[in-house]
N, C-alpha and C positions, 0 to 999 in steps of 0.2 A: 300178254304184250306184254311188255319189257319197257317201262312208262320212263327209269333211267336210259337206257341204250338209244329209247325216243328223242326224247330231248337231247341229247349231246348228238344224235345229225342233226336235230331242226337247226341246230348252232351253231355245227361243220358245214351243213348245207347253207347257210346265213354267211360265213365267215369264206366259203369259197362262191357266192354270188359277188360278197364285195369285191376280191382280186378279181373272178372272172370276167368281170365288166371294166375293173381296171386294165385288162390284157387285149378282151376286143373291141372294146369300143373307146379308148387312149392312147392308143399304144402309141401313136408320136409322142407325146408327154411322156410316156414311160421312156421310152429310147433314150430322149433327152435328159431324163436324171439320173438313168444310172449311167449315162455314159458320161455324166459332170460326176457321178457318184467315184466309177472308176477312177478317175485323173488324184481328186482326193486319195482312195487308199492307194495307189499305182506310187504318191509323192510319199505316203507313213509305211507302206509295205514293201521297198524296195527288193528283196533280199526270198521276200515267200513264195510259197509255190503258183499258189494263189493269180500271182499278178502277169503270168503266162499269157494265158488266152484272154488275157482282155484287148489285143489290140486285135482279133478273130471278132468280138465283142464289138468292138468301134466298128469297123470295117464290113460288118456283118447280120448290122442290127435285124432286119426281116427273121435271121436264121435264131438266135433268141427269141424274139413275139411270137415264133411259129411256135419253138417250144415249149413257151411258156404258158402260149394257148392249149397249146397239148393237153400240158399236165392236168391243167386248170379243169378241160373235162373228164380227165381220167378223177381229178376229186368230187365234180358236181357228181357224177356216176354213181362212186364209192358212199356219197353222202347218200344220194337218193336210194342205192339199196339200203344204205344202214334203215332207210326210213321203212322201208318195206321191211326189215327183217324184223325192226323195233313191234311193229304190229302184227307178224303173222308171227314169229319165232326162227330160228334157224331150221325147225324140220316141220 
């Protein structure tokens, strides 16, 4: 049993649950907040390459939410796998 890895995995699981909850159950608020922040960044960072895709995400907020939900599930699975490895070890 690796106690340090187990504690780190539990903290990572809590972090993942927090953001996954936000993406799964408060998706409309998340999309509105991101749209507002993108408007601010567009004014400040006019010539930056990161601003090119902002219109795509503004028009297709469902894609952004779905992508974030998928990433959230991957992080949850990695955290759970980390907890199992923390208990049993890698071999």
